[in-house]
N, C-alpha and C positions, 0 to 999 in steps of 0.2 A: 399804640394800643399793644400790650403784651400778647405775643403769639401771632400778631397780624402778619409780620414779616414771614414767619415760617409757613403760615397757612397759604400766603400768596405764592411762596416759592413752590409748595407742594401742588398748587394749581397749575404751574406752568407745564407745557407739553414736555414729555420726557423721551430721551433716546435710551433704549435698553442696549447695554453693551456687556455681554457675557456675565450675567449675574448681578449687574448694578445699573442704575439709571443716571442719566446726565441730562440736566435741563437743556431743551432745545436751543435756547438763547446762547448758553455756554458752547454748545456743539457748533452753532453757526460762527460764534466769535473764534473758536479755536480753528476751524477751517480757514477762515479769513487770515488769522494769525499765522498759520502755516504758510499760507500763500505769500504773506508779506515777508516772512523770515527766510524762506527758501527762494522764492521768486525775486525778492530784492537783491540778495546776494548774488543769485545767478545773473541777473541783469548787469550788476556791477562787474562781474567777471567776464561777461560776453562782450562781443563787439558793439553791442548797444551802448556800452559805457563811453564809447567815443563821443556821444552826445555831450558828455561832460567837458570835452576838450581834447587836444592831442594827448595821447597817453604818455608821451615821452616828456611832456611838460611838467615841471615840479608843481605848478599851480593845480594841475589835474589830480596829481597824486594826493595832494591835500584835500581836494574836494571829494575825492573817492573815500578817504578816511572819514570825513565829516558826514558823507552819506551813510556809512555804516553806523555812525552814532544816531543818525536819524531813524534808521531801522530799529535800532536798539530802543529809542524813545517810543517808537510806534508799538513795539511789542509790549513794553511796560504800560503804555496807555491801554492797550487791549486787555491786558491781564487785570489791571486795577479798575478801569472804567467800564468795559464791556462785559467781560467775563465776571467782574466783581469778585476776583480771587486775590488773596495775599500773595506777596512775592515768594513766600514759602512754597507756593504751588510750582515754582520754578526750581525747587530744591535749594533755595537760598535760605540758609539757617541763620539764626542770630549769631553774631560773631563769637568765635571761640578759638583759642590757640591751637586746638586740635586740628581745626580746618587747615591751618598754615602748615602744621606738621604733616599732615596727610598729603598736602599739596607738594611739599618737598620730597616726601617719599615717592610720590608718583613720578615727580620730574626726574629723580635719580633712577627710577626704574626705567623710565623711557630713554634716558640718555646712555645708561649702561647696559641695558638689556634689549629693549625693543628697537632702538635705532640701530645698533649693530646688526641685529637680525635682519631688519628692513634693508640695510645697505648690502648685505650678502645676497638678499633676493633681488635687489636692483642690479648688482654686478652680474649675477646669473641671467638676468633678462636681457642683458646687453642693450638696454635702453639708455638714452641720455640721462645724466643725473641732475644734480642741483646747481652745477657750476654756473650756467647761464643765468638763471634766476638769482642766485646769490650775488653775482656780479653786478646786476642791476640794482639790487637792494643796497649793497655796501657803497655804492656810488652816491647814495643819498646822504644828507647831513645827519650826524649822529643823533641830534635832538629830534629829528623827524622819525628816525628808526625807533627811538624810545617811545615816542607817541604811537607809532604803528604797532609795536609789540604790545603795548598796553591795550590798544584798540583791539587787536587780534584776541588777546586772552580774555578780555571782558566781553566784548560783543559777540564773537564767534561761540564762545562757551554758552552764553546766554541764549543766542538764537537757536543753535543747534541741539545742545544736550539740555539745557535748562528749559527751553520752550518746545522745539520740534519733537524731541523724544518723549517729553512728558505728555504732550497733547496727542501724539499718535498712539501712545500707549493707552491714553484714556479712551480715544475713539475706537481703537481696534480691540482693546481688552487684552493685548499682548505685549508684554515688555520685550519679548524676543524679536517680534516684527518691528517694533519701534527702534530697538537697538541696531538691528541689521540695516534698516533704512537710513538711519542716522550716520552710520559708518559710510554708507555708499554716497549719500548726498554730501557730507562733509568732504569726502575725498574728491568728488567730481566737480564741485565748485572751484577747486583749485587748479583744475586742468588747463584753463586757457593760459594762466601765468606761468605755471611750473612745468607742464607737459606731462606725458604719460608715465614716464620713469618715476618722478617724485610722487605722482598720484598713486602709483603702485605701493610706495612705501607708506603713504597715508592710510592705506587700508589696514596696515598693521599697526601703526602708532594710534591712528584714530580708533582702531578696535579696542586697544588696551585702554585708552582713555574712556571710551564708552562703557567698557566692562567695569572699569573702576567706578564711573558715575552710577551705574545700576546697582553696584554693590553698596557704595557709601552713601549715595544720594546727597551729595555735598557739592553744590555748584561752586562755592568759594575755593574749595580744594582743587577743583579742576581748572579754575581760573589761574590760581597760583602756579600750578604745574605748567600750564600753557605759556604763561608769561616767562617763566624760568627757562623753559626749553627754547623758546624763540629768542630770549635775550642771549642765551649762549650762542646760538647760531648766527644771529644777525648783529649783535653788539659786542659781546665779550670776546669771542674768537677772532673776529676781524681786528679788533683793537690790539689784541696780543700778537697778531701777525702783522700789524702795521697798516692794514687796509681799512683806512677810515674815509668817509665821504668828505667832499669839500664843505667847509664850514664846521666840521667836527672837530 
């Protein structure tokens, strides 16, 4: 019946958030989604991930990557099925070449501006750098590193900037609060693997990526930039230096 859906939607309990209202069902779904996105990645980064197996075993590495994709699928299911929102609510726009161009521009900004600044801050802090973590990564087969780079770009950007930032902004009514929390959470989930020094740099690079996302509101551009930067660090640079993993 025409108009029945809209009348039903209007009859649902609403949460008022700084000038606009959000259906209570969507609010509950968003809170659960935030817990899945952040809690799931935090568990995978924590000692609890040992339940998946010996962290030094290659099979465990594969399981961890697949677990990230399960989190991705869970968030997409929450958005489409529970929240009943389109994927555009994650700032995923219809494909356009400008998204790729902006992604490349962001990647170049990160590589030639943000990363050098972050490395200077890291050197001044006298904390350990990326060497230990990179050594563990480049020891892995190159095909796996390609898979991991794609996983990091697609899954992490979707979970943290596409979902977490958007939903926290919706619930709090503040993009500033959502952006700051996104930078903090994104950096801290990398702490167990990389250590405090690299995490310090992630506050800078993650801050740039979050500011770009808030400005352009283009998830695909962020994904492209993330993939390019990680590919340079974990695939291209090691290949040029001759540091390739077994099977690569």
